[in-house]
C-alpha positions in Angstrom: 23.1 11.5 -4.2 20.4 14.0 -3.8 21.2 16.3 -0.8 18.9 16.2 2.2 17.2 19.2 3.8 17.5 17.5 7.2 18.8 14.3 8.7 17.0 12.1 11.3 18.2 9.1 13.2 16.4 5.9 12.5 15.7 2.8 14.6 18.8 1.0 13.4 21.1 3.8 14.6 22.2 5.1 11.2 21.3 8.4 9.6 19.5 8.8 6.3 18.2 11.8 4.4 14.5 12.5 5.1 13.0 15.4 3.1 9.6 16.8 2.8 10.3 19.5 0.2 10.7 17.5 -3.0 10.2 19.2 -6.3 8.8 17.4 -9.3 11.9 18.1 -11.3 14.0 16.4 -8.7 11.9 13.3 -8.7 12.1 13.2 -12.5 15.9 13.5 -12.3 16.1 10.6 -9.9 13.8 8.5 -12.0 15.8 9.2 -15.2 19.2 8.3 -13.8 21.2 5.5 -15.5 19.7 2.3 -14.3 22.8 1.1 -12.5 23.2 4.4 -10.7 19.6 4.6 -9.7 19.7 1.0 -8.3 22.9 1.7 -6.4 21.5 4.8 -4.8 18.3 3.1 -3.8 20.0 0.0 -2.5 22.5 2.1 -0.5 19.7 4.1 1.2 17.7 0.9 1.8 20.6 -0.7 3.6 20.9 2.3 5.9 17.3 1.8 7.1 16.4 -1.8 6.7 17.8 -5.3 6.6 18.2 -5.8 2.8 17.7 -9.5 3.1 14.3 -9.4 4.8 10.8 -8.9 3.4 7.7 -8.2 5.6 4.8 -10.5 5.1 1.2 -9.1 5.4 -2.2 -10.6 4.7 -5.3 -8.7 3.4 -8.9 -9.7 3.9 -12.1 -8.1 2.6 -14.4 -8.0 5.6 -17.1 -6.3 3.7 -17.2 -6.6 -0.1 -18.9 -4.6 -2.8 -21.7 -2.1 -2.9 -19.4 1.0 -2.4 -21.1 4.3 -3.4 -17.8 5.8 -4.7 -17.1 5.8 -8.5 -13.4 4.9 -8.5 -12.9 4.0 -12.1 -10.6 1.1 -11.4 -12.6 -0.7 -8.6 -14.6 -3.9 -8.9 -16.5 -3.0 -5.7 -18.0 0.2 -6.9 -21.8 0.1 -7.1 -21.6 2.4 -10.2 -20.4 -0.4 -12.4 -21.6 -3.9 -13.4 -18.6 -6.0 -12.5 -20.4 -9.2 -11.6 -19.4 -8.8 -7.9 -22.1 -9.5 -5.3 -22.1 -7.2 -2.3 -21.8 -8.8 1.1 -22.5 -7.9 4.7 -19.7 -7.3 7.3 -18.1 -10.6 8.2 -18.5 -12.2 11.5 -15.8 -11.5 14.1 -15.0 -15.1 14.7 -14.5 -15.8 11.0 -12.1 -12.8 10.7 -10.1 -13.9 13.7 -9.9 -17.5 12.3 -8.6 -16.1 9.0 -6.0 -14.0 10.8 -4.8 -17.0 12.7 -4.3 -18.9 9.4 -2.4 -15.9 8.0 -0.2 -15.8 11.1 0.5 -19.6 10.8 1.5 -19.0 7.2 4.1 -16.4 8.2 2.2 -13.0 8.1 3.0 -10.5 10.8 0.5 -7.9 9.8 -3.2 -8.5 9.1 -5.1 -6.0 7.1 -8.9 -5.7 7.0 -10.7 -3.9 4.2 -14.4 -2.8 4.0 -16.0 -1.3 0.9 -17.5 1.8 2.5 -17.4 5.5 1.6 -17.0 6.0 5.4 -18.0 3.7 8.3 -21.1 4.1 10.3 -20.5 4.2 14.1 -22.3 0.8 14.6 -20.0 -0.8 12.0 -17.0 0.8 13.5 -17.8 -0.8 16.9 -17.7 -4.2 15.2 -14.4 -3.4 13.4 -12.9 -2.3 16.7 -13.8 -5.6 18.2 -12.0 -7.4 15.3 -8.9 -5.2 15.7 -8.7 -6.0 19.4 -9.1 -9.7 18.8 -6.5 -9.8 16.0 -4.1 -7.8 18.3 -4.6 -10.6 20.8 -3.1 -13.0 18.3 0.2 -11.0 18.4 -0.2 -9.5 15.0 0.0 -5.9 13.7 -3.3 -4.6 12.6 -4.3 -2.5 9.6 -7.8 -1.5 8.3 -9.1 0.5 5.3 -12.6 1.7 5.8 -12.9 4.8 3.6 -13.0 8.3 4.9 -12.8 8.9 8.7 -13.7 11.7 11.0 -11.3 12.8 13.7 -13.5 11.1 16.3 -13.6 7.8 14.4 -9.8 7.8 14.0 -9.5 8.3 17.8 -11.9 5.3 18.3 -9.7 3.1 16.1 -6.6 4.2 18.0 -8.2 3.3 21.3 -9.0 -0.1 19.9 -5.2 -0.6 19.4 -5.1 -0.1 15.6 -1.5 0.0 14.3 -2.0 1.2 10.7 -4.7 2.8 8.6 -4.6 2.4 4.8 -6.0 5.2 2.7 -4.4 5.5 -0.7 -4.1 8.7 -2.7 -4.2 6.5 -5.8 -2.4 8.7 -8.3 -1.2 12.3 -9.0 -3.2 15.4 -8.3 -3.4 16.0 -12.1 -4.7 12.5 -12.9 -7.0 12.1 -9.9 -10.2 13.5 -11.3 -9.9 11.4 -14.4 -10.6 8.3 -12.3 -12.6 9.5 -9.3 -15.3 12.2 -9.0 -17.2 11.2 -5.8 -14.3 11.9 -3.4 -11.7 14.6 -3.7 -8.0 14.2 -3.2 -8.4 16.7 -0.3 -10.9 14.4 1.3 -8.2 11.7 1.3 -5.6 14.1 2.7 -8.0 15.1 5.5 -8.5 11.5 6.5 -4.7 10.9 6.6 -4.4 13.9 8.9 -7.1 12.5 11.3 -5.3 9.2 11.3 -1.9 10.7 12.0 -3.3 13.0 14.7 -4.9 10.0 16.4 -1.4 8.4 16.7 -2.1 5.7 14.1 0.6 4.8 11.5 -0.3 5.6 7.9 -0.3 3.2 5.0 -0.7 5.2 1.8 0.3 4.6 -1.8 -1.3 4.2 -5.2 -2.0 2.3 -8.4 0.0 2.3 -11.6 -1.1 1.1 -15.0 -4.4 2.9 -15.2 -3.4 5.0 -18.2 -1.5 7.6 -16.3 1.9 8.9 -17.5 5.2 8.4 -15.8 5.0 12.0 -14.7 1.7 11.2 -12.8 3.4 8.3 -11.0 6.2 10.7 -9.9 3.6 13.3 -9.0 2.0 10.8 -6.6 5.4 10.2 -5.0 6.0 13.9 -4.6 2.6 14.2 -2.9 3.4 11.4 -0.5 6.9 12.5 0.2 5.8 16.0 1.0 3.2 15.0 3.6 3.9 16.3 7.1 5.2 12.8 7.9 6.1 10.1 5.4 3.7 7.1 5.4 5.2 4.3 7.4 4.0 1.9 4.6 3.8 2.8 0.8 1.9 0.2 -1.2 2.5 0.1 -4.9 -0.3 -1.6 -6.8 -0.2 -2.8 -10.4 -3.8 -2.4 -11.7 -5.6 -5.6 -12.3 -8.0 -5.9 -15.2 -11.6 -5.7 -13.8 -14.6 -6.4 -15.9 -17.0 -3.5 -16.4 -14.9 -0.5 -15.1 -13.9 2.6 -17.0 -10.2 2.2 -16.5 -10.3 -0.8 -18.9 -10.5 1.8 -21.7 -7.3 3.6 -20.6 -5.2 0.9 -18.8 -1.7 0.1 -20.0 0.6 -2.1 -18.0 3.9 -0.3 -17.2 7.1 -1.4 -18.7 8.8 -3.7 -16.2 12.0 -1.5 -16.0 9.8 1.5 -15.5 8.2 -0.2 -12.5 11.6 -1.0 -11.0 12.5 2.7 -11.5 9.4 3.7 -9.6 10.2 1.5 -6.7 13.8 2.7 -6.5 12.6 6.3 -6.7 10.1 5.6 -3.9 12.9 4.2 -1.7 15.1 7.2 -2.2 12.4 9.8 -1.6 10.9 8.0 1.4 13.9 6.2 2.9 12.3 4.9 6.1 9.0 3.8 4.7 8.2 0.2 4.1 7.6 -0.2 0.3 5.1 -2.9 -0.4 4.6 -4.7 -3.7 0.8 -5.1 -3.5 -1.8 -5.9 -6.1 -0.8 -7.2 -9.5 2.2 -9.4 -8.5 0.6 -12.3 -10.4 1.6 -10.4 -13.6 5.2 -10.0 -12.5 7.9 -12.5 -13.3 10.2 -13.7 -10.5 13.0 -11.7 -12.1 10.9 -8.5 -12.0 10.0 -9.0 -8.3 13.7 -9.7 -7.5 14.7 -6.4 -9.1 11.9 -4.6 -7.2 13.2 -6.1 -3.9 16.8 -5.0 -4.9 15.4 -1.5 -5.5 14.0 -1.3 -2.0 10.6 -3.1 -1.9 10.5 -4.9 1.4 6.9 -6.1 1.9 4.4 -8.3 0.1 0.9 -9.6 0.6 0.3 -13.3 0.8 -2.9 -15.2 0.1 -4.5 -16.5 -3.1 -6.9 -13.4 -3.2 -6.3 -9.7 -2.5 -9.8 -8.3 -1.9 -11.3 -9.4 -5.2 -8.3 -10.0 -7.4 -5.8 -12.9 -7.7 -2.4 -13.0 -6.0 0.6 -15.4 -6.4 0.4 -18.8 -4.7 2.2 -18.9 -1.3 4.6 -21.7 -2.5 5.7 -19.5 -5.4 6.5 -16.6 -3.1 8.3 -18.9 -0.7 10.4 -20.4 -3.5 11.3 -17.0 -4.8 12.4 -15.6 -1.5 14.3 -18.7 -0.7 16.2 -18.5 -4.0 17.0 -14.8 -3.1 18.2 -15.7 0.4 15.5 -13.4 1.8 14.1 -14.1 5.2 10.4 -13.5 5.7 8.9 -16.1 8.1 6.8 -17.3 5.1 5.7 -20.9 5.9 
């Protein structure tokens, strides 16, 4: 196994290597291990930090869809592209809470709310804070993704009781400017710092299949693993085909084994982070999802729609997890 620069204790009482000084060559060496050796190492580390037979269930709701001024080349909600998506206003609090209750009844323990903004206005943030407090009252963990935040805004969300803030880096530093020009990677890092300083847990990952190389995917992992603190959640999204966006011209779905290798490498480099299979699971076979879970993925989103893209039916997820003997609370 790769040696650790330091060892921390985790909540389950065992020790696991936690490093924040990864080099690209080390990540490439892990990723390139013989498959059985990579899987053994990832599963061994996973067992030191998590119940290997449990998957966390989360639910994601778009509380404000479309009209975003950013030019992210993969996104159906960007106002720069004609994707056929109609922009909406911020949802009503009661409707959001009702949706969260349905998600809880279906087995979700975390409820995530997403708004297509570059950054929230203070009046919008007040409404979101009311939603956060109401969802917390249901006994669920809360997560929001609202774009860039100031330090003051992050503090306001923390005071409302927010558990997690999602703000993905999307890809490697080298590939970043090929898909986004209206927001720098440093802008994203700054928001993550504000969130962390406010005492909110970080959910941060990226997207694969946009035309990036394997080296770019590993560069994204090195970036995440070398942050001052590892994100508590790392979502790995498989890009969904979206009408009218530039990424259509470069997109190439990853080889399934390459995706499993990426999950396993994520688990080794960030041993205590929850690794979530996020968008794109509808393109994954049951066997591929099972291998990803074996490699250390331990969270999924439920619901027929993730923001604006499709997601596997709940009964398919329940059937798969049941066949694997994995507990989840999924109803």
